[in-house]
C-alpha positions in Angstrom: 46.4 78.5 4.2 44.4 80.5 1.8 42.3 79.6 -1.2 40.7 81.8 -3.8 38.3 80.3 -6.3 40.6 79.4 -9.2 37.8 78.7 -11.7 37.5 80.9 -14.8 34.3 82.6 -15.8 32.5 79.7 -17.4 30.1 80.1 -20.4 26.5 80.4 -19.1 25.4 77.3 -21.0 27.9 75.1 -19.1 28.1 77.0 -15.8 27.0 74.0 -13.9 30.5 72.5 -14.4 31.8 74.8 -11.7 29.3 73.4 -9.1 29.9 69.9 -10.2 33.7 70.3 -10.0 33.4 71.3 -6.3 31.2 68.4 -5.4 33.0 65.0 -5.2 29.8 63.4 -6.4 31.4 63.5 -9.9 34.2 61.2 -8.7 32.0 58.1 -8.3 29.6 58.6 -11.2 31.0 57.4 -14.5 29.1 59.8 -16.8 30.3 62.8 -14.7 33.9 61.6 -14.8 33.6 61.0 -18.6 32.1 64.5 -19.0 35.2 66.2 -17.7 37.5 63.7 -19.4 35.8 64.4 -22.8 36.5 68.1 -22.6 40.2 67.5 -23.2 41.9 64.1 -22.4 45.4 65.6 -22.2 44.3 68.3 -19.7 42.5 65.7 -17.7 45.7 63.7 -17.4 47.8 66.7 -16.6 45.4 67.8 -13.9 45.6 64.4 -12.3 41.9 63.9 -12.8 41.1 67.0 -10.8 38.3 69.0 -12.6 39.0 72.2 -10.7 42.6 72.3 -11.8 41.5 71.2 -15.3 39.0 73.9 -15.7 41.4 76.5 -14.4 43.9 75.5 -17.0 41.5 75.2 -19.9 41.9 77.8 -22.7 38.8 80.0 -23.0 38.2 78.9 -26.6 38.0 75.3 -25.4 35.2 76.1 -23.0 33.4 78.3 -25.5 33.5 75.5 -28.1 32.1 73.0 -25.5 29.2 75.4 -24.7 28.2 75.1 -28.4 29.0 71.5 -29.0 25.8 69.4 -29.1 27.9 66.2 -28.6 29.1 67.6 -25.3 25.9 69.4 -24.3 23.8 66.2 -24.5 25.8 64.3 -21.9 26.2 67.5 -19.9 22.5 68.0 -19.6 22.0 64.4 -18.5 24.7 64.5 -15.9 23.4 67.8 -14.4 19.9 66.5 -14.3 21.0 63.4 -12.5 23.2 65.5 -10.1 20.2 67.7 -9.2 17.9 64.8 -8.7 20.3 63.0 -6.4 21.1 66.1 -4.4 17.4 66.8 -3.6 15.3 63.6 -4.0 13.5 62.3 -1.0 12.9 59.0 -2.9 16.1 57.4 -1.5 16.5 54.3 0.6 16.9 55.9 4.0 13.9 58.2 3.4 11.7 55.3 2.3 12.8 53.0 5.2 13.1 55.5 8.1 11.5 58.7 7.1 13.1 62.1 7.2 15.2 63.0 10.3 15.0 66.6 11.5 18.5 66.4 13.0 21.5 64.7 11.5 24.0 62.2 12.9 27.5 63.7 13.3 30.3 61.5 12.1 33.8 62.2 13.4 37.0 60.8 11.9 40.7 61.9 12.0 41.0 61.2 8.3 39.0 60.9 5.1 40.1 59.4 1.8 37.8 60.9 -0.8 39.9 61.6 -3.8 43.6 62.1 -4.6 43.0 65.9 -4.9 42.2 66.1 -1.2 45.0 64.5 0.8 43.6 64.4 4.3 44.1 60.6 4.8 46.9 58.2 5.7 45.5 54.8 4.8 42.7 52.4 5.3 40.8 54.1 8.1 40.5 57.3 6.0 39.6 55.5 2.8 36.8 53.6 4.7 35.6 56.9 6.1 35.5 58.4 2.6 33.6 55.5 1.2 31.2 55.7 4.1 30.4 59.3 3.3 29.8 58.5 -0.4 27.4 55.7 0.5 25.5 57.9 3.0 25.0 60.3 0.2 23.8 57.6 -2.2 21.3 56.3 0.4 20.4 59.8 1.8 21.4 58.9 5.3 21.3 62.2 7.3 25.0 62.6 8.2 27.2 65.6 8.7 30.9 64.8 9.0 33.8 66.5 10.8 37.5 66.2 10.4 40.8 68.2 10.1 42.5 69.6 7.1 46.2 69.0 7.4 48.4 71.7 5.8 51.2 69.1 5.2 48.9 66.0 4.8 50.4 62.7 5.9 53.9 61.9 4.8 55.3 62.4 1.3 57.4 59.4 0.6 60.6 59.3 -1.4 62.8 56.2 -1.6 66.6 56.9 -1.6 69.3 55.0 -3.4 69.9 52.8 -0.4 66.2 52.0 -0.1 65.5 54.1 2.9 62.2 56.0 3.1 62.7 59.7 3.2 59.8 61.6 4.6 59.5 64.9 2.7 57.9 67.8 4.5 56.0 70.3 2.4 53.1 72.6 2.7 50.4 71.5 0.4 49.0 73.8 -2.2 45.3 73.8 -1.6 44.4 76.1 -4.5 42.7 73.4 -6.5 41.3 71.3 -3.6 37.6 70.7 -3.7 37.0 72.8 -0.6 35.2 76.1 0.0 35.6 78.4 3.0 32.7 78.5 5.4 31.4 82.1 6.2 29.3 83.4 9.0 26.0 85.2 8.7 27.9 88.5 8.1 29.9 87.0 5.2 33.1 86.8 7.2 35.3 83.7 7.3 33.9 81.6 10.2 36.4 81.1 13.0 35.7 79.2 16.2 37.6 79.1 19.4 38.7 75.6 20.6 38.3 74.9 24.3 41.0 74.1 26.8 44.0 75.5 24.9 46.0 78.4 26.2 46.8 80.8 24.6 43.4 80.6 22.9 43.4 78.7 19.6 41.0 79.5 16.7 40.1 77.3 13.8 38.6 78.3 10.5 36.3 75.9 8.7 36.4 74.4 5.2 33.4 72.6 3.6 33.7 69.6 1.3 30.6 68.5 -0.6 30.5 64.7 -0.8 27.4 64.4 -2.8 24.6 65.4 -0.4 26.8 64.7 2.7 28.6 67.8 4.0 32.1 67.4 5.5 33.6 70.2 7.7 37.3 70.3 8.0 39.0 72.3 10.8 42.1 74.4 10.2 44.3 75.9 12.9 47.0 77.1 10.4 45.9 80.8 10.8 48.0 83.9 11.0 46.1 84.9 14.1 47.3 81.8 16.0 50.9 81.7 17.4 53.3 79.9 15.1 53.7 76.9 17.4 50.0 76.5 17.8 49.4 76.5 14.0 51.4 73.3 13.8 48.6 71.4 15.6 46.9 70.8 12.2 50.1 70.5 10.1 50.5 66.8 9.9 48.2 63.8 10.4 49.2 61.4 13.2 52.0 63.3 14.8 54.3 61.2 17.0 54.5 63.7 19.8 51.9 62.6 22.5 51.1 66.1 23.7 50.6 67.5 20.2 48.5 64.5 19.4 46.2 65.1 22.4 45.9 68.8 21.3 45.0 67.6 17.8 42.3 65.4 19.3 41.0 68.3 21.4 40.7 70.3 18.2 39.0 67.4 16.3 36.5 66.3 18.9 35.8 69.3 21.1 36.6 71.9 18.5 34.5 69.9 16.0 31.5 70.1 18.3 32.0 73.8 18.8 32.0 74.2 15.0 28.8 72.4 14.6 27.3 74.6 17.3 28.5 77.7 15.4 26.9 76.4 12.2 23.6 75.9 14.0 23.8 72.1 13.8 22.7 70.2 16.9 23.2 66.6 16.0 20.8 64.0 17.2 23.6 61.4 17.6 27.3 60.9 17.3 29.3 58.3 15.4 33.0 58.2 16.5 35.3 56.5 14.0 38.1 55.1 16.1 39.2 56.7 19.4 40.9 59.8 18.0 37.7 62.0 18.0 36.3 60.6 21.2 36.4 63.9 23.1 33.4 65.0 21.0 31.3 62.9 23.4 32.7 64.8 26.3 31.9 68.2 24.7 28.4 67.1 23.9 27.9 66.2 27.6 29.4 69.5 28.7 26.8 71.4 26.6 24.0 69.6 28.4 25.5 70.1 31.8 25.7 73.9 31.2 22.1 73.9 30.2 21.2 72.7 33.7 21.3 68.9 33.4 23.4 67.0 36.0 26.4 65.0 34.7 24.9 61.5 35.2 21.7 62.4 33.3 23.6 64.2 30.6 26.1 61.4 30.2 23.3 58.8 29.9 21.5 60.9 27.3 24.6 61.3 25.2 25.6 57.7 25.7 22.2 56.5 24.5 22.8 58.4 21.2 26.4 57.6 20.5 28.0 55.0 18.3 31.7 54.0 18.5 33.6 51.9 15.9 36.9 50.4 16.9 39.4 49.4 14.3 42.4 48.2 16.2 42.9 44.5 17.1 45.8 45.3 19.6 45.6 47.3 22.8 48.9 49.0 21.8 47.1 50.5 18.8 45.0 52.9 20.9 45.9 56.4 22.1 46.7 56.4 25.8 47.7 59.7 27.5 49.5 60.1 30.8 47.2 61.3 33.6 49.5 64.2 34.3 49.0 65.4 30.7 45.3 65.0 30.9 45.4 67.0 34.2 47.3 69.7 32.5 44.6 70.3 29.9 41.4 69.2 31.7 42.0 70.5 35.2 39.5 73.4 34.8 37.1 71.2 32.8 36.1 69.0 35.7 34.1 71.7 37.4 32.2 72.4 34.2 31.1 68.8 34.1 30.4 68.6 37.8 33.1 66.0 38.3 36.3 65.8 40.4 39.6 64.6 39.1 39.2 61.0 40.1 35.7 60.6 38.5 36.9 62.3 35.3 40.1 60.1 34.9 38.1 56.9 35.7 36.2 57.3 32.5 39.4 56.5 30.6 41.0 53.9 32.9 41.7 50.5 31.4 40.9 48.0 34.2 43.6 45.7 32.8 46.3 48.4 33.0 44.9 51.1 35.3 48.2 52.9 35.7 48.9 53.4 32.0 46.9 56.6 31.6 43.7 57.8 30.0 42.8 55.4 27.2 40.7 56.9 24.4 39.3 53.6 23.2 38.2 52.6 26.8 36.6 56.1 27.2 34.7 55.7 23.9 33.6 52.1 24.8 32.2 53.3 28.1 30.5 56.4 26.8 28.9 55.0 23.6 26.0 52.6 24.0 26.5 51.1 20.5 29.9 49.7 19.8 31.2 47.7 16.9 34.2 46.0 15.5 34.9 45.8 11.7 34.8 42.1 10.9 33.4 39.0 12.5 36.9 37.9 13.6 37.7 41.3 14.9 34.5 41.2 16.9 35.8 38.1 18.7 39.2 39.7 19.3 37.7 43.0 20.5 35.3 41.4 22.9 38.2 39.5 24.4 40.6 42.5 24.4 38.1 44.9 26.1 36.2 42.5 28.3 37.5 44.1 31.4 35.5 47.2 30.7 32.4 45.0 31.4 33.6 42.9 34.3 30.1 41.5 35.0 29.7 40.0 31.6 31.0 36.9 30.0 33.4 37.5 27.0 30.8 36.4 24.5 28.3 38.9 26.0 30.5 41.9 25.8 28.4 44.5 23.8 30.8 44.9 20.9 29.0 43.7 17.7 30.6 43.1 14.3 29.7 45.2 11.3 32.2 44.1 8.6 33.7 46.9 6.5 32.8 47.4 2.9 34.0 49.4 -0.1 32.1 51.9 -2.2 31.5 50.1 -5.5 30.8 53.2 -7.5 34.2 54.6 -6.6 36.3 51.4 -6.8 35.0 49.4 -9.7 37.0 50.7 -12.7 34.9 53.2 -14.6 36.2 53.2 -18.2 36.1 49.4 -19.0 34.8 47.4 -16.1 31.7 49.3 -15.3 30.6 49.3 -19.0 31.2 45.6 -19.1 28.8 45.2 -16.1 26.3 47.5 -17.7 26.3 45.2 -20.7 25.7 42.0 -18.8 24.0 42.7 -15.5 20.5 44.0 -14.9 20.2 47.8 -15.6 19.5 48.4 -11.9 22.6 46.6 -10.6 24.0 49.8 -9.0 20.8 50.2 -6.9 20.7 46.5 -6.0 24.4 46.0 -5.6 24.1 44.5 -2.1 21.8 41.7 -3.3 23.5 38.4 -4.2 21.1 37.7 -7.1 22.2 40.9 -8.8 25.7 39.4 -9.5 24.7 35.9 -10.7 24.8 37.0 -14.4 28.6 37.5 -14.0 28.9 33.8 -14.9 27.5 34.5 -18.3 30.1 37.2 -19.2 32.2 35.8 -22.0 35.7 35.0 -20.8 37.1 36.8 -23.8 35.4 40.1 -22.7 36.5 39.8 -19.1 40.1 39.0 -20.0 40.3 41.8 -22.6 39.2 44.3 -20.0 41.6 42.9 -17.4 44.5 43.1 -19.8 43.7 46.7 -20.7 43.8 47.6 -17.0 47.0 45.7 -16.5 48.7 47.6 -19.3 47.4 50.8 -17.8 49.0 49.8 -14.5 52.4 49.0 -16.0 52.3 52.2 -18.0 51.6 54.2 -14.9 54.4 52.6 -13.0 56.8 53.1 -15.9 55.8 56.8 -16.1 56.6 57.2 -12.4 59.9 55.5 -12.8 60.7 57.6 -15.8 59.9 60.7 -13.7 62.5 59.8 -11.1 65.1 59.0 -13.8 64.5 62.4 -15.6 64.0 64.5 -12.5 66.4 63.1 -9.9 68.9 61.2 -12.1 68.6 58.2 -9.9 70.8 55.2 -10.6 69.6 52.7 -13.2 69.3 50.0 -10.6 66.8 52.2 -8.8 64.8 52.9 -11.9 64.4 49.1 -12.3 63.4 48.8 -8.7 60.8 51.4 -9.3 59.2 49.1 -11.9 60.7 50.0 -15.3 60.9 46.4 -16.5 57.5 45.1 -15.5 55.8 43.0 -18.2 52.0 43.0 -18.6 52.1 39.4 -19.9 53.5 38.1 -16.6 51.5 36.9 -13.6 51.5 40.0 -11.3 51.0 39.9 -7.5 50.1 43.2 -5.8 50.9 44.1 -2.2 49.9 47.6 -1.2 49.2 48.8 2.3 50.8 50.6 5.3 54.3 49.1 6.0 54.5 47.9 9.5 55.8 44.6 10.9 52.6 42.7 11.5 51.5 43.1 7.9 54.6 41.0 6.9 55.3 42.5 3.5 58.4 40.4 3.4 56.8 37.0 3.9 57.1 36.2 0.3 60.8 37.0 0.5 61.3 34.4 3.2 63.2 31.9 0.9 64.9 34.2 -1.6 66.3 31.3 -3.7 62.9 29.7 -4.0 61.3 33.1 -4.8 64.0 33.7 -7.5 63.0 30.5 -9.2 59.4 31.6 -9.3 60.2 35.1 -10.6 62.6 34.0 -13.3 60.9 30.8 -14.5 61.2 31.1 -18.3 57.7 29.6 -19.0 55.7 30.6 -15.9 57.3 33.8 -14.5 55.9 35.9 -11.6 56.4 39.6 -10.8 55.5 41.5 -7.6 54.5 45.1 -7.2 54.8 46.6 -3.7 53.6 50.0 -2.5 53.0 51.6 0.8 54.3 54.0 3.4 55.8 53.5 6.8 54.9 55.9 9.5 57.7 58.4 10.0 58.4 57.0 13.4 58.2 53.3 12.4 61.8 52.3 11.9 60.9 48.6 11.5 58.5 49.5 8.7 61.2 51.5 7.0 63.6 48.6 7.2 61.0 46.4 5.5 60.8 48.8 2.6 64.5 49.0 2.4 64.9 45.2 2.3 62.4 44.9 -0.6 63.9 47.8 -2.5 67.4 46.4 -2.2 66.2 43.0 -3.5 64.4 44.7 -6.4 67.7 46.4 -7.3 69.5 43.1 -7.7 69.9 41.9 -11.3 69.4 38.2 -10.4 65.8 38.9 -9.6 65.3 39.9 -13.2 63.5 43.2 -12.7 60.5 41.2 -11.5 60.1 43.1 -8.2 59.0 46.7 -8.0 58.5 49.1 -5.2 56.3 52.1 -6.3 56.9 55.0 -4.0 54.4 57.5 -2.6 51.4 55.3 -2.5 48.2 57.3 -2.7 44.6 56.8 -3.7 45.3 57.2 -7.4 48.0 54.5 -7.4 45.7 52.3 -5.3 43.1 52.5 -8.1 45.6 51.4 -10.7 46.8 48.5 -8.5 43.4 47.1 -7.5 42.3 47.3 -11.1 45.4 45.9 -12.8 47.3 43.3 -10.8 46.3 39.6 -11.3 46.4 38.5 -7.6 46.1 40.6 -4.5 48.5 39.4 -1.8 47.8 39.9 1.9 50.0 38.3 4.5 49.3 39.7 8.0 50.2 38.0 11.2 46.8 36.6 12.5 44.8 37.8 14.4 46.2 41.3 13.9 44.2 42.3 10.8 41.0 43.9 12.0 39.4 43.9 8.6 41.3 45.3 5.6 39.5 46.6 2.6 42.1 46.7 -0.2 41.4 43.0 -1.1 37.7 43.8 -1.4 38.5 46.6 -3.9 40.6 44.1 -5.9 38.0 41.4 -5.9 35.2 43.6 -7.2 37.4 44.2 -10.2 38.0 40.5 -10.8 41.3 40.3 -9.0 41.3 37.3 -6.7 42.9 37.4 -3.2 45.8 35.2 -2.0 45.5 35.9 1.7 46.1 34.7 5.2 42.8 33.8 6.8 42.4 36.8 8.9 40.2 40.0 9.0 37.4 40.0 6.4 38.9 37.2 4.3 37.6 34.6 6.9 34.1 35.7 5.8 35.0 36.3 2.2 36.8 33.1 1.2 34.5 30.6 -0.5 37.0 28.1 -1.9 36.5 29.1 -5.5 37.0 32.9 -5.4 40.7 33.1 -4.4 43.2 31.3 -2.2 43.7 31.1 1.6 46.3 29.9 4.0 47.4 30.4 7.6 44.1 29.6 9.2 45.6 27.0 11.6 46.9 27.8 15.1 50.7 27.6 15.3 52.8 27.9 18.4 55.7 30.2 18.2 57.0 31.7 15.0 54.6 30.8 12.2 56.5 32.5 9.5 58.2 29.3 8.0 54.8 27.5 7.8 53.0 30.5 6.3 55.8 31.1 3.8 55.7 27.4 2.8 52.0 27.5 2.3 52.3 30.7 0.2 55.0 29.2 -2.1 53.1 26.0 -2.5 49.8 27.7 -3.5 51.7 29.7 -6.1 53.7 26.8 -7.5 51.0 24.1 -7.5 47.7 25.9 -8.0 47.9 29.6 -9.1 50.7 29.5 -11.7 49.3 26.4 -13.6 45.9 27.9 -13.6 47.1 31.3 -14.9 49.3 30.0 -17.6 47.1 27.2 -18.8 45.8 28.7 -22.0 43.5 27.3 -24.8 44.0 28.1 -28.4 42.4 31.5 -27.9 45.2 32.4 -25.4 42.7 32.9 -22.6 43.1 31.2 -19.1 39.5 30.1 -18.8 39.8 28.4 -15.4 41.5 31.5 -14.0 38.7 33.6 -15.4 36.2 31.5 -13.5 38.1 32.4 -10.3 37.9 36.1 -11.3 34.1 35.8 -11.8 33.7 34.0 -8.5 35.6 36.8 -6.8 33.3 39.5 -8.2 30.1 37.5 -7.6 30.9 36.7 -4.0 32.6 39.9 -2.8 30.6 42.7 -4.5 27.3 42.2 -2.7 28.6 41.1 0.7 31.5 43.6 1.1 30.1 46.8 -0.3 29.4 49.9 1.7 25.8 49.7 0.6 25.4 46.6 2.8 27.7 48.1 5.6 25.8 51.4 5.9 22.4 49.6 5.8 23.6 47.5 8.8 24.7 50.7 10.7 21.2 52.1 10.1 19.4 48.9 11.1 21.6 48.1 14.2 22.3 51.7 15.4 21.1 54.7 13.5 17.3 54.1 13.5 17.5 53.9 17.3 19.9 56.8 18.0 18.0 59.1 15.6 14.7 58.2 17.2 13.3 56.7 13.9 11.4 53.6 13.2 13.0 51.5 10.5 10.4 50.3 8.1 
């Protein structure tokens, strides 16, 4: 993979646009987004909101005119001044509370969802990691992040005529990605050898500027590597266990070697899920080779390591056969001062000791600070992993809960919703977004204003879905029934439910389809109709997930459902934004207690979209009675699907539909608007990354970085 700077020679007066385009800070600051958008709206849309692509396509006379246009230069100067201040200021929350750290914390994750222009994510785990980096930048938390850049990304989804998901393999064009190659002190491209792999494997390094937070992405797709070795970083979450282990060696151990080559010696590690856990091992190895014995080195590293687990099921963790671990680590034992038994024991799950080397168990043992991602997930995780601490009661297992959050600057819609908040909230609402009092003024927003904004966003959503359906009709000549199934007949005046997430069995995307005749009556009611928008990908190896998609798509093709069901293919971050901004109700139907947290419903609620959700994950904490709807909280023996489906239908029929369609003379559903306001007011302060990152600092980072929190 190669990348030359595609930007044209920018006029001196607006040369800062180039630096701004390569720093994703612009993506969560409304004035910066609007600056690029104001250059040329059509180019902005054609570039898919990618300023690097946009500037490369811009005619020279357009840029010359902008450099002399005072109406453009005024906002340009303001944005660049704000950008410079935020990149350098020491007057940020972390600096005020904890002082300045001389060494950063290194954050490792297999995926990062930062912007649609940089597809190195698969789903919620990556989006959370991206939001975390943005918030660390906002608060000036000293973090350096490490990941992998995948030359083929995750999976490119195409739905065939029979509804089956086709996984398209393609090498991504990185020309316009917001990445820059890292060079060594001689100006040559930095390449680093990854340990353990034979023949030797080298990675090059790309840097992503996420505000003031640097992210380094490792790339093995180099001509100097053998062709079969280059495939290690081709695709995210490969199904082959050996290739996956090799990928995790690159991420964790190679990632630590890259930081060393960059002259960065982190004061602490934060491991996001088990995939990068081997970074801990490599950090221990470095201390051992400096002369420290293994036990002392392991204790030092353990005392400054944080581990976040996201999975609520033991089957969701990576477990590698001992023979496979032996194949790759047989010469590594001596370097650590260990024998085979001692090494393997670090990853043995006491509940299933013969299963192999468990990456989650390893990380739990080797990190002093461990957390789950919601209060309910904390309970599940302590029970699930209690055998790692056999001398402790379940309630005393040292896995605390820090509930996930979403980055408000990136997820609250910027064109209409954020200006509405600017008009009615205190001017400092962005700085004080995690304070409940900041949001009380939402109650005073006129229903007319809120509803008008919501309807604009709903029209934008249906327009976007229509455009995608039109593209399949024009480009691939799909059948008319498929065009309708892609959403061509959606009506912005109809109550719209949104369901968008990874398609796998436990998330139960088809719960609402349980009684098709009853659903048909809901969808096709002449006075109170409903429509449903589905989106999401199944992992290429998840046949059950693909069958779920197929079932939904085939129902959507049937005329008797009135074009009221849509499946929108190739779910990505851009489509996610349209959905969480524009649907009326966010639907979430997992099988409890299998939802660790979930964050899509948070994104919806901060835009005034109430949740209709099973009481699981974060919604147990988030549901307040007036800010959405909940069901499925009771314990049920055996198959709970009939009871949950009944509860879902009943809420729609008896509560939600009457509330939505009850209109006064001004055609506004005032009671429904009150639920929208309650959703914003309750979810925004409690489930934002501002609160989440502050909790990480207070519970973990101040200690592992050796700082005193003020």
